[in-house]
N, C-alpha and C positions, 0 to 999 in steps of 0.2 A: 531252879534247876541245880541238881547236884553234879559233882564232877563226873559221876558215873553216867548220868543222863547225858552229859555233854559229849560223851564218847559215841553216842548212838549215831550210826551212819545215815539213818533215815531223817530226811528233812521235815518229817511230820512232827519232830520233836517229842516223840513218845518213847517211853522206855518199857512199855507194856506190849509184848508181842501179840496179845490177843486183841489189842485195839489198833494195831498197825494194818493198814489196808494192803500193803505190799510186803510179801515175804522177804525178810532180811537174811541174806546168806550168812551173816555173822552170828546170828543167834544160835546158841547151843542148848542142849537139854537142861542146863542149869540156869538158863535165862541170861547169862552173861554173853555179850555179843562177840567176844574174842577168846580164842584159845591162848592162854598164857604161854604155851609152848611155841606159838607162832605169832609173836608180837608185831611182826612186820605187817600183819593184817590190820593193825590199828591205823586208821587214817591219819595222815600228817596234817599239820595245821596249815592248810593250803588257802591261798587267796582266791579260790574259785570253788564252785560246786559242779559236779558232773550232771549232765542231763540225765533224766530218767530213762529207763529202758525203752518205754513206748515212744518217747520223743526222739531217741537215737534211731530207732528202727524207722520211724516216720521220716526223719531227715535223710537217711540213706536212700529210702525209696523215692523221696521227693527229688533229690539231686539227680538220681538216675533218669527220672522222667524229664526233668528240666533240661539236662544236657542233651538228651535225645531230641527234645523239642527244638532246641537251638540249632542242632544239626539239620533237622527237618526244615526249619525256616530258611537256612542257607541253601538247601537243595531246591526249595520252592522258588527262592529268589533267582536261582540260576536259570530257571525256565519261565521267568516272567515274560510278558508279551505274548506273541503268538506266531503262527505260521499259516499261510493260506496260499492257494493257487491263483495266479492272476493270468488271465488270457491276454496274449499279445500276438495278434496276427493268427497264425495257425498253430502256435505253440503256447503251452502253459508254462509259467515260470513260478518257482517256489519262492515266496516272499517271507522274510523274517521281520516281524515288527517288534519294536521296543515298547516299553511302558509309555514313553513320550510320543509314540506313534511314528517314530523314525522307521524307515523301511529299507531293507537291503535284499537284493536278489541273490539267491543261492544257486541259480542255474535253471536251465530248462528241464521239463519233466523227463525223467529217466529212471532206471531202476535204482540208481544211487540216490537221487533226490526223493523218490517215493519212500525208500527205506529211511532216509533222513527225516522225512515228515512223520512217518509212522512211529519212529523212535521218539521223536520230540513229543508227540501227542501222548504216548504211553508214559513217558517220564513225567510230563506235566501233570497228568491225571494222578499218577501214583504219588508224586511229591505233595500235591495239594491234599490228597486224602490222608496221607500220613501226618502232615502238619496239622490238619483239622483234628484228627484223632488224638494226637499227642497234646495239642492245646487243651482239649477237654480234660485229659488226664492231669495236666499241670494245674488246671483250675480246681480240680478235686483235691489235689495235694495241698494247694493253698488253703483250702478250707480246713484240712486236717492239721496243717502247720499252725493255723490260728487256734484251733481247738486245743491242741496239745502244747501251745506256747513254745514252739520250737525256736523261734528267733525273737530278737528285739531291736534289730537295726532300724534307725529312723526311716520311715517310708520314703521321705524325700531322697535319701541316699540311694535306696534301691531303684527308685524311679530315674534318677540321674544316670546311674550305671546302665540301666536298661535302654535309656534313650541314646546313650553313646554307642552301645552295642548295636542297636537297631539301625543307627546311621553308618555302621561298618567302620567305626573309629576306635574300637577297643584296643587294637594293637599299638596305638600311638600314645596311650595314656596309662600311667601307673598310679594307683592310689598310694599316697605316702602320708605319714602323720597319724594322728589319733585314730582315724577310722580303720586303719590297718588292724587294730586290735580285734575288730569284729570278725575279720577273716581268720585270725589265729584262734580265737575261741570257738568259732564254728568248726574249724577243721579238727580241733582237739575234742570237740563234743562237751565243752564246759561253758560255764558262765562266770565271768569275773564278778567278785563280790563288791569291789569298789566301783560304784557307779560313777564316781567323780573322775576315774581314770579314762572314761569314755565320753565324758561330757564335753561337747564342742558344738559350735554353731557354724562350722565351715568344713569343707572337704578340700584337701589339697591334691591336685592332679599334676603329676610330673609328665610334661610333654617331651617326647623323644625327638630332639632336633636332628638326629642322625637319619630320620625318616621324613624329613621336612618336604623334600621334593614329591615323594609319593603322597603325602598328606595333602599338599597344596593341589596336586593334580586331581585327587579324589574329590576335594571340596569344590573345585571349579567344575568338574564334570557334573556334579549334582546341584550346582548353583546354591550351595549351602554355606552357612556360617556357623561358628560354634555357639554364638549367643542364641541363634535360632533353634539349634538342637536343644538347648536348655529350655527355651520358651515352649517347646512341645510338652515339657513336663509342667511348667508353670509360666504363663504368659507375662508374669510380673517381673521376671528376671531382667535386670538392667545392669549395665556396666557402671561401677562405682566411680563417680567423678574424682579425679586425682589419684585413683588407684585402679588403673585400667587392666590389671591382671585379675581383678575380682568382679564377679557378678553377684548381685544380691536380689533375693525375692522379697515380696511384701512382708514376709514373716521374719526377715532378718537372717535367713540362711544364706551362707556365702559359698561360692565355688571359686577357688583360687587356682590359677594355672601357672605353674612355675617351669623353669628349664634349668639345665646345667649352665655353669658359667661359660662364657664364650670360649670356644675351643675349635681347633681345626678350621674348617671353612664356614663355621656358623655365622650367620648374619646377625647384626645387632644395630638397633633394636628389631624385634620381630612382631608383626601383627599376624594372627593366625590366618586371616583371609583378608580380601580387599574390602569387605563390608565396613562401612564407616564406623559402625558401633560395635565392632568385634573386639575380642581380647588382644591386648599387647602383653605377651608373656614376660614374666620377670625372671631375672637370673637369681638363683638361690645358691648360697655358699655351700660348697662341698657336695652339691647335688649329683656330681658325677659318680660319687660313691653309690648313691641310690640307683642311678641309671644303669650302672654296671653290676648291680647286685643280682644274685640268683633270684629268679622269679618265684613267687608264691601265689597260688591261686586257690580260691575256695568259693563255694556258693554260700552267700549270706541270705538270711531270711528276716523279713521285717515282722513287726508285731501283728500286722494284718495278714501275714502268711505269704506275701509276695516274695519272689526270689530273684536274685541277680548274681552273676559271677563277678567276683572282685579280684582283680589282678593287683598284687602289691609286691613288696620285697620280702626276702627271707627274714624271718624273725631274728636271726643272728645279726644280720646287718642292721635291722631296725633298732635293736638294743644298743649296738655299738654306736650308731649314729646319734641316738638320744643321749648317751653318755657324753659324746663329743659336744653336742649342742649345749648341754648344761654347763660345760666348762668354758664356753665362749663369753668373754667380757661384755660383748654387745647383747647377750641374751637378756630378755626381760626377767628381772629377778623374781617376779611373780610366777613365771612359767618354769623356772628351774626345778623346783621341788617335784612338779608333775613329770617333767622330763625324766628325772632320776627314778621316780616311782614307776613310770611306764617301762623304763629300761629293765629294772629289776623284776618287774612282773613278767615281762616277756622272756627274760633269761630263765626264770624259774619254770615257766611253761615249756620252754624249749628243752630243759633238762628232763622234764617228766614225759613229754609227748613227742618231741622232735629231736631226740639226741643225735640222730643220724645227720641232721643239718649242721651240727656243731663240729663235725669231724673234719 
């Protein structure tokens, strides 16, 4: 390949416009892809490539459908259970039932309770129909995502995020560490060229101790444990002996749950639930910086086309934290080069796509 060929913006690696399947906006009538008068058009030597137009359009359409479906799921959950009239003596009473078949009387039959019943039935029917329709749309988008290679997030990561969301626990956890890069590249519409920057066999989840009481109440009401949430994704997830903040599945993929260093009225140590085999979250140095960071959220897509919304920290804070981490004497020397590489990569991405976040 000549230096001129190397300037071609098309990833098909051709310098012949007649053999290029996609029209390149940089080609001019002389065959040279850039006007020398406007050399800013020449692409910079960037550590990523942009998604093609078709993949970008598909991603935009897919996340619109996905977010609408998530809202529809929440609306359908709000009307789970049912309502019916129960005769008691000479009067009918309106009864509200839960999924667990718990029953509560809403009062005797009257114009008010009849209106309440009619409203509930209509809302339930509408919510279920909307959720069913949007679920079908999302499934179609998943097929298109896969066909156009929109994403490359490991399937296990998407499944874990969706399991946490389905359990109603997303607000308590923030993705930190290497997997955050997937959210940044998805939002920017690019793909990092250095696969090593994203290579990892564990996902770090930062648990918000400030919301502990609400979290514990939610888990008790549902009779749930965090380890069982993960086992809905893969039954082989087990707490690692001697490292009780980590769960590992049969393939060696790990989920680590960390927390800020003890502050205010934080308890210590903390087990997420009363279940004997559940996580004991570990304190992470300087994690308060991540906990207080501006949030950053993006829909990520797996190679199979499945989607999940990932909540992480601002890329500005991510880069700053990685620089700090690399400077710590206790940091594993083998991890320092990647910390620095990730920090610089995200800094450059922020300059190009998220400059407003650095202000």
